[in-house]
C-alpha positions as CSV (number, residue, x, y, z in Angstrom):
1,M,113.1,-9.7,44.8
2,K,113.9,-6.0,45.1
3,N,113.4,-4.1,48.2
4,A,114.6,-0.9,46.7
5,F,116.1,1.8,48.7
6,I,118.3,4.5,47.4
7,L,120.6,6.7,49.4
8,L,121.6,9.8,47.5
9,S,124.3,12.0,48.9
10,V,126.7,14.5,47.4
11,L,130.3,13.3,47.3
12,A,132.4,16.3,47.9
13,G,135.6,16.6,46.1
14,F,134.6,15.3,42.7
15,T,134.5,17.8,39.9
16,S,134.6,17.2,36.1
17,N,133.6,20.1,33.9
18,N,132.0,21.5,37.1
19,V,129.6,18.5,37.2
20,M,129.0,17.1,40.7
21,G,128.8,13.3,41.2
22,K,126.3,11.4,43.3
23,S,126.4,8.3,45.4
24,M,123.8,5.5,45.1
25,T,123.5,2.3,47.2
26,T,120.8,0.0,46.0
27,Y,119.8,-3.5,44.8
28,L,120.0,-4.8,41.3
29,P,118.6,-4.5,38.7
30,L,119.3,-0.7,38.5
31,T,116.6,0.8,36.4
32,L,116.1,4.2,34.7
33,K,113.6,5.3,37.4
34,D,116.2,4.7,40.1
35,V,118.7,7.1,38.4
36,A,116.2,9.6,37.0
37,P,112.9,9.7,39.0
38,A,111.6,12.5,36.8
39,I,111.3,10.3,33.7
40,Q,107.8,8.9,33.1
41,G,106.3,6.2,31.0
42,D,107.2,2.6,30.4
43,V,110.8,3.5,29.7
44,K,111.4,4.3,33.4
45,N,111.5,0.5,34.0
46,R,114.4,0.0,31.5
47,V,117.2,-1.9,33.2
48,L,120.5,0.0,33.1
49,L,122.6,-2.3,35.2
50,D,122.2,-5.9,36.4
51,I,125.8,-6.8,37.3
52,E,127.2,-6.3,40.8
53,T,129.0,-3.0,40.7
54,K,131.0,-0.7,43.0
55,G,132.3,2.2,41.2
56,W,131.6,5.2,38.9
57,L,128.8,4.8,36.3
58,D,128.9,7.2,33.4
59,L,125.3,8.1,32.7
60,T,126.1,9.2,29.1
61,S,127.0,5.6,28.4
62,V,123.7,4.1,29.6
63,L,121.1,6.9,28.9
64,T,120.1,8.3,25.5
65,E,120.5,12.0,24.9
66,E,116.7,12.3,25.0
67,E,116.6,10.5,28.4
68,L,119.4,12.7,29.7
69,N,117.5,15.8,28.7
70,A,114.2,14.5,30.2
71,A,116.0,13.5,33.4
72,N,117.4,17.1,33.8
73,L,120.1,15.8,36.1
74,P,122.8,18.2,37.4
75,Y,125.4,15.4,37.2
76,K,126.6,13.1,34.4
77,R,127.9,10.2,36.5
78,I,127.2,8.5,39.7
79,W,129.0,6.3,42.2
80,V,127.1,3.0,42.3
81,N,127.2,0.4,45.0
82,A,124.7,-2.2,43.7
83,C,124.3,-5.9,44.2
84,H,121.6,-8.5,44.1
85,Q,119.7,-8.8,47.4
86,A,120.3,-11.8,49.7
87,D,117.6,-14.3,50.4
88,E,116.8,-13.0,53.9
89,Q,115.1,-16.2,55.1
90,K,118.0,-18.4,54.0
91,L,120.4,-16.0,55.6
92,K,118.6,-16.1,58.9
93,E,118.6,-19.9,58.8
94,N,122.4,-19.9,58.2
95,I,122.8,-17.6,61.2
96,L,120.7,-19.8,63.5
97,A,122.6,-22.9,62.3
98,W,125.9,-21.1,63.2
99,I,124.6,-20.1,66.6
100,A,123.5,-23.7,67.3
101,R,127.1,-24.9,66.7
102,Q,128.6,-22.5,69.3
103,P,129.7,-23.9,72.7
104,W,127.5,-21.3,74.5
105,A,124.4,-22.1,72.4
106,S,122.7,-24.2,75.1
107,A,122.4,-21.2,77.3
108,L,120.7,-19.2,74.6
109,S,117.0,-19.4,73.5
110,V,116.6,-17.4,70.3
111,N,113.1,-16.2,69.5
112,A,114.0,-14.4,66.3
113,V,116.9,-13.0,64.2
114,E,116.5,-9.7,62.5
115,V,119.0,-8.6,59.8
116,T,119.4,-4.8,60.2
117,S,122.2,-4.0,57.7
118,R,121.0,-1.4,55.1
119,Q,122.3,-3.5,52.2
120,V,122.7,-7.3,52.4
121,C,124.1,-8.7,49.2
122,E,123.4,-12.3,48.0
123,N,127.0,-13.5,48.6
124,W,126.1,-13.5,52.3
125,N,123.9,-16.5,51.6
126,K,127.1,-18.5,51.0
127,T,128.5,-17.8,54.5
128,R,128.2,-20.7,56.9
129,N,130.9,-19.7,59.5
130,F,130.2,-16.3,61.0
131,A,132.0,-14.7,63.9
132,L,131.2,-12.1,66.4
133,K,133.2,-8.9,65.7
134,H,133.6,-8.4,69.4
135,A,134.5,-12.1,70.0
136,Q,133.8,-12.4,73.7
137,I,130.6,-10.3,73.9
138,L,127.1,-11.4,72.8
139,K,124.6,-8.5,72.6
140,R,121.1,-7.9,71.5
141,D,122.5,-5.9,68.6
142,N,125.6,-7.7,67.1
143,V,128.0,-7.3,64.3
144,L,128.9,-10.5,62.5
145,T,132.0,-11.0,60.2
146,S,133.0,-13.8,57.9
147,A,136.5,-15.3,57.2
148,D,135.8,-15.4,53.5
149,K,134.4,-11.8,53.4
150,Q,137.3,-9.7,54.6
151,G,136.3,-6.3,55.8
152,E,132.5,-6.9,55.4
153,Q,130.1,-6.8,58.3
154,L,126.6,-7.9,58.9
155,N,124.4,-6.2,61.5
156,I,121.8,-8.4,63.3
157,T,119.5,-8.1,66.2
158,L,118.9,-11.2,68.4
159,H,115.6,-11.4,70.2
160,A,116.6,-14.0,72.7
161,N,116.7,-15.1,76.4
162,V,119.8,-16.3,78.1
163,E,120.4,-18.6,81.1
164,V,122.4,-16.8,83.7
165,L,123.7,-17.9,87.1
166,V,122.3,-15.6,89.9
167,A,123.3,-15.6,93.6
168,S,120.4,-16.6,95.7
169,Q,122.1,-15.3,98.8
170,N,125.1,-13.3,99.8
171,I,128.3,-15.2,99.0
172,S,131.5,-14.6,100.8
173,V,135.1,-14.9,99.5
174,G,136.1,-18.5,99.5
175,D,132.6,-19.9,99.6
176,A,132.0,-22.9,97.4
177,I,129.5,-22.4,94.6
178,S,126.6,-24.9,94.9
179,N,122.8,-25.2,94.5
180,A,122.5,-23.8,98.0
181,N,123.7,-20.3,97.0
182,V,123.1,-19.9,93.3
183,A,120.4,-20.7,90.7
184,F,119.9,-20.4,87.0
185,Q,117.5,-17.7,85.7
186,S,116.3,-16.9,82.1
187,V,116.5,-13.2,81.3
188,P,116.2,-11.2,78.1
189,L,119.5,-10.8,76.2
190,T,121.0,-7.4,76.5
191,Q,124.8,-7.9,76.7
192,I,126.8,-10.7,78.2
193,S,130.3,-12.3,78.0
194,V,130.1,-15.6,76.2
195,R,132.3,-17.0,79.0
196,D,129.3,-16.4,81.3
197,L,126.9,-18.4,79.1
198,N,126.8,-21.7,80.9
199,T,124.0,-24.2,81.8
200,V,126.3,-26.4,83.9
201,M,126.6,-25.6,87.7
202,P,130.2,-24.6,88.3
203,F,131.0,-27.1,91.0
204,N,134.5,-27.2,92.3
205,Q,134.5,-23.4,92.0
206,I,134.8,-20.9,94.8
207,A,134.1,-17.1,95.0
208,K,137.2,-14.9,94.5
209,R,135.2,-11.9,95.7
210,A,132.1,-11.1,97.7
211,I,128.9,-11.6,95.7
212,A,125.7,-9.9,96.7
213,S,122.4,-11.8,96.6
214,G,120.6,-11.2,93.2
215,A,123.9,-10.5,91.3
216,T,124.5,-12.3,88.0
217,L,127.7,-14.3,88.4
218,R,130.7,-13.7,86.1
219,S,133.3,-16.3,85.4
220,T,136.0,-13.8,86.5
221,W,134.5,-13.8,90.0
222,L,135.2,-17.5,90.4
223,E,138.2,-19.7,90.6
224,G,138.9,-23.4,91.0
225,A,138.5,-24.8,94.4
226,P,141.7,-26.3,95.9
227,A,142.1,-30.0,95.4
228,V,143.7,-30.2,98.8
229,S,143.1,-27.8,101.8
230,A,145.2,-27.2,104.8
231,G,144.4,-29.8,107.5
232,D,143.1,-32.4,105.0
233,N,144.1,-36.0,105.4
234,V,145.6,-37.1,102.1
235,S,147.0,-40.2,100.5
236,A,150.7,-39.7,99.8
237,T,152.5,-41.9,97.3
238,L,156.2,-42.5,96.9
239,E,157.4,-44.1,93.7
240,N,160.9,-45.5,93.4
241,G,161.5,-47.5,90.3
242,Q,158.9,-50.2,90.3
243,I,158.3,-49.9,94.0
244,E,155.3,-47.8,95.1
245,I,154.6,-46.9,98.7
246,T,151.4,-45.2,99.9
247,A,151.0,-43.7,103.3
248,R,148.6,-41.4,105.1
249,A,149.6,-37.8,105.6
250,K,148.2,-34.5,106.7
251,S,148.3,-31.4,104.4
252,L,150.0,-28.3,105.8
253,G,148.8,-26.1,102.9
254,S,146.2,-25.7,100.2
255,G,146.6,-26.0,96.5
256,K,145.3,-27.1,93.1
257,V,146.3,-30.1,91.0
258,G,150.0,-29.6,89.9
259,E,150.9,-27.3,92.8
260,N,153.3,-28.1,95.6
261,I,152.4,-28.1,99.2
262,M,154.0,-29.3,102.5
263,V,152.7,-32.5,104.1
264,L,153.4,-34.4,107.3
265,I,153.6,-38.2,106.8
266,Q,151.8,-40.1,109.5
267,G,154.3,-41.2,112.2
268,T,157.0,-38.7,111.2
269,N,157.9,-35.3,112.6
270,S,159.5,-33.5,109.6
271,P,157.3,-32.0,106.9
272,I,158.2,-32.8,103.2
273,Q,157.2,-31.2,99.9
274,A,154.6,-33.0,97.8
275,T,152.8,-32.4,94.5
276,I,149.0,-32.5,94.3
277,T,148.0,-35.1,91.7
278,K,144.2,-35.1,92.3
279,K,141.7,-34.4,95.0
280,G,143.0,-35.9,98.3
281,H,146.2,-37.3,96.6
282,V,149.8,-36.2,96.5
283,N,153.1,-37.5,95.3
284,V,156.1,-37.0,97.6
285,G,158.7,-37.8,95.0
286,E,161.8,-40.0,95.3
């Protein structure tokens, strides 16, 4: 399959006997008509090159003197970047399979993948593990890379919808996120952080900032809700060797699991430090 396109541009700086070089990016096989469009007849379909090449090609080594005269070219060698074209359908299937393996795939509904690179060589068909060049951003127009193809890039366009979390009412700082104030909506993909691609309601999260009704929520706007809040009644555990004592206590501060707060054990007058172990539970140490 050859979807021939040829980009001819003068490469400044190359001189050899005052002959200017040319640059050609195309698919194999490279034929005589690709190099010398002026040549007519059946000979124009003669294959000059069928091996992946990136470098200078001396035309005097592949064209006869008669062909060189007929071609009437102002240069005697060209810079060739030529390869066999990838199977585009297979490549698209590999890209879709890679997307399906991503942790954010459930929030993405892909309608079509379009490969937009000007030249896509067949060795891309061997790639199974792609990566976003801009690792945390998914866009309509993306650049993919591959670990086994250092320096090479593949341009694609994703025609897709994404599930985003939208505020259904104004949310104040410290408000808990719930079905009452947010809802999922499907919108066309333009640009979004992969951290914000989520189809699970972020329970146990609170707003770090005020969020206006209709705004698309970002993960950076949320933080974990405290496991214990000031004024909560908690279960306080004291472990001393094989002896474990549990008592009721009142929290004098707020915190997340692993953080220290002050608590007041029921029946005592002196606050003590405790470590939050889970929601509603603290350890007061020895």
